[in-house]
C-alpha positions in Angstrom: -34.9 -43.0 -3.3 -31.3 -43.8 -3.9 -29.1 -45.5 -1.4 -26.1 -43.7 -2.8 -24.8 -40.9 -0.5 -25.0 -37.3 -1.8 -21.3 -36.8 -1.5 -18.6 -39.4 -0.9 -16.9 -39.5 2.4 -13.5 -38.8 0.8 -12.9 -37.1 -2.4 -10.4 -38.4 -5.0 -7.0 -36.7 -4.7 -7.5 -34.7 -7.9 -10.7 -33.1 -6.6 -9.6 -32.2 -3.0 -9.1 -28.6 -2.3 -5.4 -27.7 -2.2 -3.8 -24.8 -0.3 -2.4 -22.1 -2.4 1.4 -22.4 -3.0 2.0 -19.0 -1.4 -0.4 -19.5 1.5 2.3 -18.9 4.1 3.8 -15.9 2.4 3.0 -12.4 3.7 1.7 -10.4 0.7 3.0 -7.2 2.1 6.7 -8.3 2.4 8.2 -8.6 -1.1 10.1 -11.8 -1.9 12.6 -12.6 -4.6 13.9 -16.0 -5.9 17.5 -16.8 -5.1 19.7 -18.5 -7.7 18.7 -21.8 -6.1 15.1 -21.0 -6.8 14.2 -20.5 -3.1 12.2 -17.5 -2.1 14.0 -14.9 0.0 12.4 -11.9 1.8 13.7 -8.5 0.7 14.8 -6.2 3.4 13.7 -2.5 2.9 16.6 0.0 3.3 16.8 1.4 6.8 14.7 4.6 7.2 13.0 4.3 3.9 9.5 3.9 5.2 7.4 7.0 5.2 10.1 9.5 5.2 10.7 12.6 3.1 14.0 13.9 1.7 14.5 15.8 5.0 13.9 12.6 7.0 10.5 13.6 8.4 7.8 11.0 8.6 4.8 11.5 6.3 1.2 10.5 6.9 -1.5 10.1 4.4 -4.1 12.9 5.0 -7.2 12.0 3.1 -9.0 15.4 3.0 -11.5 16.4 0.3 -11.7 20.1 -0.6 -14.0 22.1 -2.8 -12.9 22.8 -6.4 -12.3 26.5 -5.7 -9.8 25.6 -2.9 -8.1 23.0 -5.1 -7.8 25.6 -7.8 -6.3 28.1 -5.3 -3.8 25.6 -4.2 -2.9 24.6 -7.7 -2.5 28.2 -8.8 -0.3 29.1 -5.8 1.8 26.0 -6.5 2.3 27.0 -10.1 3.0 30.7 -9.3 5.6 29.8 -6.7 7.0 26.7 -8.5 6.5 24.4 -5.5 4.4 21.3 -4.9 0.7 21.5 -3.9 1.7 19.6 -0.7 4.2 22.4 0.1 1.6 25.0 -0.4 -0.8 23.3 2.0 1.9 22.6 4.6 3.1 26.3 4.5 -0.5 27.6 4.8 -1.2 25.3 7.8 2.0 26.4 9.5 1.3 30.1 8.9 -2.3 29.8 10.1 -1.9 27.3 13.0 1.7 28.0 13.9 4.4 25.5 14.1 
């Protein structure tokens, strides 16, 4: 049996784990480099988050539909020259009110 420890108490500097250079940066907030090379957070334009052209907030609605319903929506959108989203929104408003 060896008297040498399995792992040294301290690792040489080149082998020590190092934190990532961007460890303190929020990955959701975009950053740009200034002319001095320093990172600077970019501010989103006011009111740009989750709004439509009419200023209404939008919400992701993850709904699965059968192929025949998807075909109906696509055909109606093509016939009327509007988006599939508009077809679904108008159908819901007509059926549920609002």
